[in-house]
C-alpha positions in Angstrom: 88.6 64.3 4.8 87.5 61.9 2.1 87.0 63.8 -1.2 87.0 60.9 -3.6 85.1 57.6 -4.0 86.4 54.3 -5.2 86.0 53.9 -9.0 84.2 50.5 -8.4 81.4 51.8 -6.1 78.6 54.3 -6.3 78.0 57.1 -3.9 74.3 57.9 -3.0 73.6 61.6 -2.5 70.1 62.1 -1.0 68.3 65.4 -1.7 64.9 64.5 -0.2 65.3 67.3 2.4 66.2 69.9 -0.2 65.0 69.3 -3.7 62.4 66.7 -2.5 61.0 69.3 -0.1 60.4 71.6 -3.1 57.6 69.3 -4.2 54.3 71.3 -3.9 52.7 70.5 -0.5 55.7 68.6 0.8 57.1 71.3 3.1 58.7 69.9 6.3 59.4 71.5 9.6 62.7 71.1 11.5 61.6 68.1 13.6 60.3 66.3 10.6 63.5 66.9 8.7 65.6 65.6 11.6 63.4 62.4 11.7 64.0 61.8 8.0 67.7 62.6 8.3 68.1 60.0 11.1 66.4 57.4 8.9 68.6 58.3 5.9 71.6 57.8 8.1 70.3 54.3 9.1 69.6 53.7 5.4 73.3 54.3 4.7 73.3 57.2 2.2 76.7 58.8 1.7 75.6 62.4 1.6 72.5 64.2 3.0 71.7 67.5 1.3 70.0 68.9 4.4 68.7 72.1 2.9 69.4 75.5 1.5 70.9 77.3 4.5 70.6 80.9 3.1 67.0 80.5 2.1 65.5 81.2 5.6 66.4 81.1 9.3 64.3 77.9 9.5 66.4 76.2 6.8 69.6 77.4 8.4 68.5 75.9 11.7 67.4 72.7 10.2 70.7 72.2 8.4 72.7 73.0 11.5 70.6 70.6 13.7 71.0 67.8 11.2 74.7 68.4 11.0 75.0 68.1 14.7 72.7 65.1 15.1 73.7 62.8 12.3 76.9 64.3 10.9 79.1 62.1 13.1 82.4 60.6 12.2 80.8 57.4 11.0 77.7 59.1 9.7 76.9 60.7 6.3 78.4 63.8 4.9 76.0 66.7 5.6 75.6 69.2 2.8 74.0 72.6 2.2 73.1 74.0 -1.1 74.3 77.5 -2.0 74.0 79.7 -5.1 77.3 80.9 -6.5 76.9 84.0 -4.2 79.2 84.9 -1.3 76.4 85.3 1.3 74.9 81.9 0.3 78.3 80.1 0.6 79.1 81.7 3.9 75.7 80.7 5.4 76.2 77.1 4.1 79.6 76.9 5.7 78.3 78.1 9.0 75.3 75.7 9.0 77.3 72.6 8.3 80.0 73.4 10.7 78.8 71.0 13.5 79.2 68.0 11.1 82.3 65.9 11.3 82.2 65.9 7.5 80.4 68.7 5.8 80.0 69.8 2.2 79.1 73.0 0.4 77.2 72.5 -2.8 77.3 75.6 -5.0 75.7 76.0 -8.4 75.2 78.4 -11.3 73.4 78.1 -14.6 75.4 77.4 -17.7 72.9 76.9 -20.6 72.5 79.8 -23.0 68.8 80.1 -22.3 69.4 80.5 -18.6 72.3 82.9 -19.1 70.1 85.1 -21.4 66.8 85.1 -19.5 67.6 84.2 -15.9 71.1 85.4 -15.1 71.5 88.0 -17.8 75.2 87.3 -17.9 77.8 86.3 -20.5 79.6 83.0 -20.7 82.8 84.7 -19.6 81.1 86.3 -16.6 79.7 82.9 -15.5 83.1 81.3 -15.9 84.7 83.9 -13.6 81.8 83.6 -11.0 82.0 79.8 -10.9 85.8 79.9 -10.4 85.7 82.6 -7.7 82.8 81.1 -5.7 84.2 77.5 -5.8 87.5 78.9 -4.5 85.6 80.8 -1.7 83.7 77.6 -0.8 87.0 75.6 -0.8 88.5 78.1 1.6 85.7 77.4 4.0 85.3 73.7 3.6 87.5 70.9 2.1 84.6 69.2 0.4 83.0 71.3 -2.4 80.5 70.2 -5.0 79.9 72.4 -8.1 76.7 72.0 -10.2 76.3 73.4 -13.7 72.6 74.0 -13.7 70.8 72.9 -16.9 73.9 71.1 -18.0 72.0 68.9 -20.5 71.0 72.0 -22.5 74.5 73.6 -22.2 76.8 73.7 -25.3 79.3 70.8 -24.5 82.5 72.7 -25.2 81.4 75.5 -22.9 80.4 73.0 -20.2 83.9 71.4 -20.4 85.5 74.8 -19.7 83.2 75.6 -16.7 84.0 72.2 -15.2 87.7 72.5 -15.8 87.8 75.9 -14.1 85.6 74.7 -11.1 87.9 71.7 -10.5 91.0 73.8 -10.7 89.4 76.2 -8.1 88.9 73.3 -5.7 85.7 71.4 -6.5 86.0 67.8 -5.4 82.7 66.8 -7.0 81.2 68.1 -10.3 77.5 67.6 -10.8 75.8 67.3 -14.1 72.1 68.1 -13.7 69.3 67.3 -16.1 67.4 70.2 -14.5 64.3 70.1 -16.7 64.2 66.3 -17.3 65.0 66.8 -21.0 67.6 64.2 -21.8 67.3 60.7 -23.1 69.5 57.8 -21.8 71.8 57.7 -24.9 72.3 61.5 -24.8 72.9 61.6 -21.1 75.5 58.7 -21.3 77.2 60.5 -24.2 77.4 63.7 -22.2 79.1 62.0 -19.2 81.5 60.2 -21.6 82.3 63.5 -23.3 83.1 65.1 -19.9 85.5 62.3 -19.1 87.2 62.6 -22.4 87.4 66.4 -22.7 87.9 67.9 -19.2 91.7 67.6 -18.6 91.5 67.5 -14.8 88.4 65.4 -14.4 90.3 62.7 -12.6 90.6 65.1 -9.7 86.9 65.1 -9.0 83.9 62.7 -8.8 81.3 63.0 -11.5 77.8 63.3 -10.1 74.4 63.4 -11.8 71.1 64.9 -10.8 67.9 64.4 -12.8 64.2 65.1 -13.0 61.6 62.7 -14.2 59.6 64.9 -16.6 59.8 62.3 -19.4 59.9 59.3 -17.0 63.5 58.7 -18.0 65.3 59.7 -14.8 66.3 56.2 -13.6 67.3 55.1 -17.1 69.4 58.2 -17.5 71.3 57.5 -14.3 72.0 53.9 -15.1 73.4 55.0 -18.5 75.5 57.7 -16.6 76.9 55.0 -14.3 78.0 53.0 -17.4 79.9 56.0 -18.6 81.7 57.0 -15.4 79.3 58.8 -13.0 80.1 57.7 -9.5 77.6 59.8 -7.4 73.9 59.7 -8.0 71.6 62.5 -6.6 68.3 61.0 -5.7 65.2 61.5 -3.5 63.1 59.0 -1.5 59.9 58.1 -3.4 61.2 60.3 -6.3 59.6 63.4 -4.7 60.7 66.8 -6.0 60.0 69.7 -8.4 57.4 69.0 -11.1 57.5 65.3 -11.9 60.0 64.7 -9.2 63.7 63.5 -8.8 65.3 60.2 -9.7 63.9 57.8 -7.1 66.4 56.5 -4.6 64.8 53.2 -4.1 64.5 52.5 -7.8 68.1 53.3 -8.8 69.5 51.5 -5.8 67.6 48.3 -6.4 68.3 48.4 -10.1 72.0 48.4 -9.3 71.5 45.8 -6.6 69.4 43.3 -8.7 71.4 43.8 -11.9 74.9 44.2 -10.3 76.3 41.4 -12.5 75.4 43.5 -15.5 76.9 46.7 -14.0 80.0 45.1 -12.4 82.2 45.3 -15.6 81.4 49.0 -16.0 82.9 49.5 -12.5 85.9 47.4 -13.1 84.6 44.4 -11.1 84.5 40.8 -12.1 81.1 40.1 -13.7 80.2 37.5 -11.1 81.0 39.7 -8.1 78.2 39.7 -5.5 79.6 42.7 -3.5 77.1 45.6 -3.2 77.6 48.6 -5.5 76.4 51.0 -2.9 76.5 51.4 0.9 72.7 51.3 1.1 71.1 48.9 3.6 68.3 47.9 1.2 66.2 46.4 4.1 65.7 50.0 5.3 64.1 51.1 1.9 60.5 50.4 2.7 60.6 51.9 6.1 62.3 55.0 4.7 59.7 55.3 2.0 56.8 55.1 4.5 58.4 57.7 6.8 58.9 60.2 4.0 55.4 59.5 2.7 53.8 60.0 6.2 55.7 63.2 6.9 55.3 64.9 3.6 51.7 63.7 3.0 52.8 62.5 -0.4 51.1 59.1 -0.9 53.0 56.4 -2.8 51.0 55.2 -5.8 50.1 51.5 -5.6 52.0 50.6 -8.8 55.1 52.5 -7.8 58.2 50.4 -8.5 59.9 48.8 -5.4 57.8 50.4 -2.6 54.3 50.5 -4.1 51.6 48.4 -2.4 51.3 46.3 -5.6 55.0 45.9 -6.2 55.0 42.3 -4.8 51.3 41.5 -5.4 50.1 38.9 -7.9 46.5 38.7 -9.1 46.8 36.8 -12.4 46.1 33.1 -12.1 49.1 32.2 -14.2 51.3 34.5 -12.1 49.9 33.1 -8.8 50.5 29.5 -10.0 54.1 30.3 -10.9 54.8 32.1 -7.6 53.5 29.1 -5.6 55.8 26.8 -7.5 58.9 29.0 -7.5 58.9 32.8 -6.6 61.6 33.4 -9.2 59.1 32.7 -12.0 57.5 36.2 -11.6 59.6 38.0 -8.9 63.1 39.3 -9.6 63.7 40.3 -6.0 62.6 39.2 -2.6 60.2 41.6 -0.8 62.3 41.1 2.4 65.3 42.6 0.6 63.6 46.0 0.9 62.4 45.4 4.5 58.9 44.4 3.5 58.1 41.9 6.2 55.1 39.6 6.4 52.3 40.3 8.9 53.8 38.0 11.6 52.7 38.4 15.2 55.8 39.7 17.0 54.4 40.8 20.3 51.1 40.4 22.2 49.1 41.9 25.1 51.3 40.1 27.7 54.6 41.2 26.2 56.7 43.4 28.5 58.5 46.7 28.2 61.9 45.2 27.6 60.6 43.0 24.7 58.9 46.0 23.2 62.0 48.1 23.3 64.1 45.3 21.9 61.8 44.8 19.0 61.7 48.5 18.2 65.5 48.6 18.2 65.6 45.6 15.8 63.3 47.6 13.6 65.7 50.5 13.7 64.0 52.9 16.2 65.8 54.5 19.0 63.4 56.2 21.4 64.4 58.1 24.5 62.9 57.1 27.9 59.9 59.4 27.7 59.1 58.5 24.1 59.4 54.8 24.9 57.0 55.1 27.9 54.4 56.8 25.8 54.9 54.4 22.9 54.6 51.4 25.3 51.3 52.7 26.6 50.0 53.0 23.0 51.1 49.5 22.3 49.2 48.2 25.3 46.1 50.1 24.3 46.4 48.6 20.7 47.0 45.1 22.0 43.6 45.3 23.9 41.8 46.3 20.6 43.7 44.2 18.1 44.5 40.5 18.2 47.4 40.5 15.7 50.2 43.0 16.4 52.6 43.2 13.5 55.9 44.9 12.8 54.0 47.5 10.7 51.8 48.3 13.7 54.9 48.8 15.9 56.4 51.1 13.2 53.2 53.1 13.1 53.4 53.6 16.9 57.1 54.5 16.8 56.7 56.9 13.9 53.8 58.7 15.6 55.8 59.1 18.7 58.9 60.4 16.9 56.7 62.8 14.9 54.8 64.1 17.9 55.2 67.9 18.5 57.7 68.7 21.3 55.4 71.4 22.7 51.9 70.2 23.7 49.7 73.2 24.3 46.3 71.6 23.3 45.5 68.1 24.5 42.6 66.1 23.0 40.8 64.6 25.9 37.8 63.1 24.1 36.0 63.1 20.8 32.6 61.8 19.8 30.8 61.9 16.4 27.3 61.2 15.1 26.8 60.7 11.4 24.9 58.6 8.8 23.2 58.9 5.5 20.2 60.7 7.0 22.0 62.4 9.8 23.8 65.7 10.0 27.5 64.9 10.8 28.1 66.3 14.3 31.2 66.2 16.5 31.7 66.9 20.1 35.3 67.4 21.4 36.9 68.2 24.7 40.3 70.0 24.6 42.6 70.9 27.4 43.8 74.4 26.8 47.3 75.8 27.4 46.1 77.2 30.8 44.9 73.8 31.9 41.2 74.4 31.4 39.0 71.7 29.8 36.6 73.1 27.2 33.9 71.1 25.4 32.2 72.2 22.2 30.3 70.8 19.2 30.0 71.5 15.5 28.4 70.2 12.4 30.2 69.6 9.0 30.0 68.0 5.6 31.3 64.8 7.2 32.5 63.5 10.6 36.1 64.7 10.1 35.0 68.2 8.9 32.8 68.4 12.0 35.7 67.4 14.3 38.0 70.1 12.8 35.3 72.8 13.1 34.7 71.8 16.7 38.4 71.9 17.6 38.7 75.3 15.9 35.8 76.7 18.0 37.6 75.6 21.1 41.3 76.4 20.2 40.5 79.7 18.3 43.8 79.5 16.3 43.2 80.7 12.8 44.4 78.3 10.1 43.4 76.8 6.7 43.4 73.0 6.2 45.3 72.3 3.0 45.8 68.5 3.0 44.2 65.5 4.6 45.3 61.9 3.8 44.6 58.5 5.3 46.6 55.3 4.8 46.0 51.8 6.1 49.1 50.3 7.8 48.0 46.7 7.5 45.1 44.8 5.9 42.0 43.8 7.8 39.0 45.4 9.5 41.1 46.2 12.6 44.0 47.8 10.7 45.7 50.9 12.0 44.9 54.0 10.0 47.5 56.7 9.6 46.3 60.2 9.1 48.5 63.1 7.9 47.1 66.6 7.7 48.6 70.0 6.8 47.5 73.4 8.0 48.5 76.8 6.6 48.9 80.0 8.5 50.5 83.2 7.2 52.2 81.4 4.4 53.7 78.7 6.6 52.7 75.0 6.6 52.3 72.9 9.8 51.8 69.2 9.7 50.2 66.7 12.1 50.4 62.9 12.1 48.5 60.3 14.1 47.8 56.6 13.9 44.8 54.7 15.4 42.5 51.8 14.7 39.7 54.4 14.6 40.5 56.8 11.8 38.1 59.4 13.2 40.1 59.5 16.4 43.4 59.6 14.4 42.0 62.5 12.4 41.3 64.5 15.6 44.7 63.7 17.0 46.6 64.6 13.8 44.7 67.9 13.7 45.6 68.7 17.3 49.2 67.8 16.7 49.3 70.3 13.8 47.7 73.0 15.9 50.3 72.5 18.6 53.0 73.1 16.1 51.3 76.2 14.8 50.6 77.5 18.3 54.2 76.8 19.4 55.6 78.9 16.6 53.1 81.8 17.4 54.0 81.7 21.0 57.7 81.9 20.3 57.1 84.8 17.9 55.1 86.6 20.6 57.9 86.1 23.1 60.5 87.5 20.6 58.3 90.5 19.9 57.9 91.3 23.6 61.6 91.1 24.2 62.7 93.0 21.1 63.7 92.1 17.6 64.5 88.6 16.5 68.2 87.7 16.7 69.5 87.4 13.1 71.0 84.1 11.9 74.8 84.4 11.8 76.6 83.3 8.7 79.9 83.5 10.4 
């Protein structure tokens, strides 16, 4: 079991599925978490924090599923968060058990303000709890991470004591979180340097950092931490997370990639070394960003660094002139280095199934036989409508297939709308119900999509509340595929639906139907459990 990392490399710990999911409106179901976890494995992250196993049966199941699916010998470490509480730690240990390499990440607050108002415990009590719970975690798993929550507002001398005791109890990684995004780069670097100089057994553990972007300083803080000895960075795709979000994975990875000659000496490397500082396959960054954006419904702002739509766009005449003469005049990295390919035609309407599968594999998609068959039919339909088929179009088709609900109770057979500036938006839909019956109904609304959703609700009769609706264009042009992501809420739970089509009205209807299928599937399982007796409790053993 690997419990250390080379001093001349940086480990990437991804918390998209745990802290990232805490972003308001970004709740993911188990299938969506698994899809993201598979892509994170392809991306090459070292550790996936798959969730908070004790939080709910759903979280436990998601962590366990991810541990079994991607926690292979050559895959990432699969981690579960746990408070410094016995039940939490035991649940985490059980959830990560299927992984070849698992990790328990336990935490407790250490700042005086948290101790007084949140924990209502003394410093001495927290020292004992940290030591005892790390020891318990270590008895259940050889890889244990300990976090001192609100470390940047903790009195340094006390923080040194807590870390020393945690390492002595068996922590292999100690994490220094800037929980409230309060620190500045100089302060954060000094804190990491102080830990290296004042914690006697720090050489027995990896120093990790976790940060929030409340002041827009998260990436800068992390780069300063690297200069001062941090060797694990806790990040989230697109920077999603609590409040202003987490440190963005793609930004810190590309900063280390583009400026590696600057950072090489801090990692004990020759300044001119071209060896990567992380294991990340940067050409998977754009695809990963799009997948997370689609599944969470959190759109990426156009001016977002690295993965924003404008990141490699140039409008200024001076800039355009320079780019035409030499791209290095105004670009510090190649768009292809993050997997942003040009809109080249890769397949056409006469392309066969084998060529289609091969291209999807080259793009990093592994579909089973049924998924491939359905995706190929979608490709043929698209090829009849759209002259130019791009990699982005293929990704949209594959992503939709991977995100499709496994249980299909309602099937959208047809949809038709009538609208205009002097018309009342009206939609007519035909749904195939779970019993096989086809039912057609119509409704009016404030717009065509609203009318569609009201018509579907009249037929399906599944109570819900639409909480989010977003549309994104996959490619440029009048015939571009539109991707629609919607979220429904029912009894405090969120259900998402995703669809892609050249007709965004049709995509909207398909996305809504997909979300209804997820909701209906959960209701059906609950009804089955109720009829058979009580739900089987999740075992922590």
